N, C-alpha and C positions, 0 to 999 in steps of 0.2 A: 648476472641478475640486474634487471632494470629497476629504476625508481620511477614511478608515475605520479603525475599531478592529477589528483582526483577532485571532482567537484563535490562539495559537501553540503547537503541540504540543511537548512535551518529548521529545527523542530517546530517552530511557530508557523511555518509556511507549507503550502502544498508544493508538489514537485513542479507543477506548471501553472502559469497564470493566463488569464484571458483578457485581451484588450478589444474594445469595440469603438470604432471611430465613425462619425458621420461627417462626410466631406462638406465643407462650407459651400453655400450656393455660389459664392464668388471665386472659388478656387480655380486657379489657372491649371491647365493640364500638366501633370508631373508624374514621372515614373513612380510606380507604387513602392518600389524598394527605397527610393529616396524619401518618399512621403512618410513611410513608416519609421525610417531612421530619424526623422525630425520629431516623431511623436513618442517614441520609446526612449526614455532617458538612458537606459543601459544597453541599447541596441548596438549591434555592429553589422556591417555589410554582410559578413560571412554568415552570421546567425540568422539574419533576415532572409538571405538567399536560401539557407537550409530549410527554414520554415516554409518558404514558397515551394521548394522542391518536394517537401513532404506533404503538400496540400493542406498546410496549416494556416494559409492565408486565404481568406474567402472575400470576394467582392460580391455583394448582393447574394450571399449564400452559395456562391460557386467558386471553386478553386481558380486561381489566376496565375499568370506568369509575371516575371519581374519586369518585362517590357510593357506591361499594361500601364496606361496613363489614367490616373484617377480623374473622375469627372464630378462635377457638382452634384451633391446629394447622394453620392455613393455611400453604401454602408460597408465598412471594412472590419473583418473579424480576424484576430490573430491569436493562436495558441502558441505560447512561447515559454521556454524554460526560465525559471527564476534565476537571477544572477546568484552565483554561489561563491563562497569563500573557498580557496583551494589550499590543500596541504599535500605534502609529499608522502606517498605511501609506498612501503616496501612490499613486494610480493611475498606471501607466506604459504608454505606447503600445508594447507589445512584441508582435510578431506571434505569433499562436497557430495551431496546426494543429488546427482544430476538426473532429472526425470526425462528431459528431452534437450537436444541441442542441434542447431543447424548454423549456417553461416551468419545469421542475423539475430538470433536470440537464444536464450537458455531458460529452461524452467528448473528452478532449484526447489527441493524440498528441505526447508530450513529446520534445523534442530533447535530445541530449547537451549537458551543460554548464549546463542550467537547474536552479537550485535550486527545489524545490517550495514550500517555506515558509521564511520569514525565520528567521534565527538569528544567532549571533555571527559578525560579518563579512559577513553577507548580508542586509542590510535593504532593498536595492534590487535590481532586476533579477530578481526571483523570479516564479514562476508566479502567486503571490497578487497581486503588483502588477499583472500583466497581466490577471488575472481581474477585479479591481476596476475597471480601466479599461474592460474589455469590457462589464461590466454597467452601468456609468455611461453607456455610449454606446448602449445599446439604444433603439430607437425609442419614442416616447411611448406608443404603444398597447401596448407590452410591459412597461410599468412596473407596479409592484405595485398590487394592489387591497387596501386595508387591511382589508377584510372577509373576505378569503380567506387563511387561514394558509399555503396552498400557494404564494401569490404574493408573499410577503415576500422579494424577491430579495436574496440576499447569498451570496457564494461560500463554500462549506464543504468542507473537506478530509475525505474519507472514508477514504482510504488514501494511501500515499506510495510513490514509487520514488526511488532514489538520484539524486544530481546527474548522474552520468555514465552512468546507465542510461536507455535510451530506451523509448518505448512508451506504452501506453494507461493513462489515469487517468480515473476518474469523479469529477466535481465536483458536489456538490449545490448547488442554487440557492436553497433555502429550508430552514427548520429541520425541517419534517416530513420532507422528502426526506432530509435529513442523518441524522435519527434512524432512519428506516426502512432506509436503505442501511447505516448503521452496524450495525444489528442483523443484517442479512444477512451482512455480513463477519464479525461476531462469532460467528454461528452456522454459519459455513462454508458458506453457501448461495450463494457467488459462485464462478464458474469462472474461474480465472486460469491462463494458459499462457504460459510464458517460453521463449525460445530463447537458448541460450548456446553459446559455443565454449570448450571446457575442455581443459586440458593432459592428455595421456596417453591410453592405450587402455583403456577401461572393460572389465573382465572379463565383466560381464553386460550384456545388452541393455537391461535395466531393473532398477530397484531403488528402495528407499525409505531415506531417512536420517532417523532420529529421535534428537534430542538435546534438551538444554536450552541456550538461547542467552542469554548475558548479557555484560556488559562484560568485556573482557580485563583480568585483574588486573595485567598488565605494561604495558599500553598502553590508557589509557582512551578513546582515539579509535577503538579497534577493538572488534569483538564477538568472542566465542569460543564454541565448542561444548563443552558439559560433559555428563557422564553423571550428575552430582549435581544433583538437582532444586532444591536450595537455592541453586544458583549462577545460575539463569536461568529462562526461561520455556519451556514445551514448544514444540518446533518440529518440523514434519514436512514433508519435501520428497520428492515422487515424481519420479524422472527416467527418461528413456527415450532410447536412442540413436537419432539420426536418420540420421547418416552418419559413417563412420569415415575419418580421414585418417592420414597418417604423423605420429605424435607428438601430434596433437590430435583431439578428437572433438566433433562437433556434436550437442547434446542438447536435449531439451525438458524443462522442469521444471514441475510442477504443485504449487501450494501448498495445504496444508491450513491452515497458520497464516501469519501475516504479520509475522514478527519483523524487526527492523532487520538489513539485510545478509544475510538468511536464506540465499538461494541461494549467495551468495559465500562465506559461512562454511561451509555444509555441503559444498560442493564442495572447498574447501580441506581440510576435516576428513577427507574420504575420499581425499585425495591427488590431487585433480584441480582445482586452482585455476583460476579463469576466466582465459582468455587476456588478458594485459596488465592484470591487476588488481594495481595497485601496492600496495594496502593489504594484500592477502592472498597476496602472493608470486608472482602470475602474470605479473609484468613481467620475469621472468628466463627464460633458456633452461633449461627444466626437463626436457626430453626431447630425445633426439638428441645427436650429438656436437657440442659447442660449438667448432667449428673452421671456418675457411675460408669457403666459399661458403654453408654452412648458417647460420652466424652472420649473414652479410649478409642472407640470405633472411628470417630471423626478425625482424631489425631493420627490414627493409622492411615486414613485416607489422605490426609495432608502430606504424610511422609511418602506416600506412593507418587503423588504429583505435587512436588514442592514449587509450584508456580500457578499462575492463573490457568484454568482448564479451558483453553481456547486453541483451536486448530483451523488453519485456512485449508479447507479440504479440496475445493475445486476452483478452477480458473478457466474461463473461456473468452476468446476474442478473435478478431479477424487478423490473420497473419499479415504483417506489414509489407511483405514482399509478394507473396503468392495471392493475397486477397481471399484466401479460403478460411473458413471458420475452423478453429482448432479448440480442443477441450482437453483438460488434464485433471486427474483426480489423484489423491493420495490417501492411504489408509490412516486411520487414527494412530497416533504414536502409542507406544506401549504403556507409558505412564497413564494416559487417559483411559485406555482400555482396562487397565487394572483397577483404576478408581471406579469406573462405571460398573464393572463386574461386581465389585465389592458392595456398591450401593444397591445393585440389583438383587444380590443375595440377601442383603439386610432388609430390603423392602418386601421381598417375596420368599420368606424362609422355607415355606413348604412347597415351593415350585419344583 
């Protein structure tokens, strides 16, 4: 059994960052890898070369080679993984719902309660522990070929979903796939659709929420939506009503950005917190008269889905190796199905 050093993302950061440089008019010719090494404080030759190999370094909006020599007034763009703190993780034999897998990536249908990556208080039992075990257990013929950078198998997080959110995640299995998928997410070239049950009756059938999301100044464990760009990062969520019930609404959400708790924060911001979201106030009876049989009904629904009612249902992107578009979907988990059926029966008793 092997022990692997795994890069752990900081909750306050995105998975990848973007650099943009304009070359000075008086700049002498210099290889672009050396130029970037001077510009990025935490850069290494290996990581910069990997970014170049992954087409994540653009000169005047076109991919380049490491031998290119920068010229005055060149515009250089780099998508680069954030520096991570590392911890040693043991592989753990934790069952995974693998929707799809090839030599370069995996699509996982994550269950509620599973932490995606380790953090304070969660160094075991995470998706990363399970992924390391899975990769260690691959048949010998599927082990890496040292001469092929696409086959250097190691699990890499491209994006995240919350512990108690269910649904689809793409996991890169080598560094080039990680960098190419990271670029796709960064450039908003990934199609993500979530389904959620939210409190209240939405006035419009569809809409868009645009704010800046950052840490809540009163509670650092929460995120908050701001109109001031200095307080957070730009966040855009498109929503559409799927079905209306008494006091709650089933919606779909499509993300343009991927901020921490984005859908949960945005729905709470517009007055429609997700059903049973204890962090953002959805675990209280927010609509309807809080008396008698209705109270018992809502509490029964809470017991059916003891988490925020949010599911990452579909995921589409261009495959990092084949260049073909791929698309994946997953069914709503049983707890959401049960809660929705209960609200449907309550809302339409004579149907």
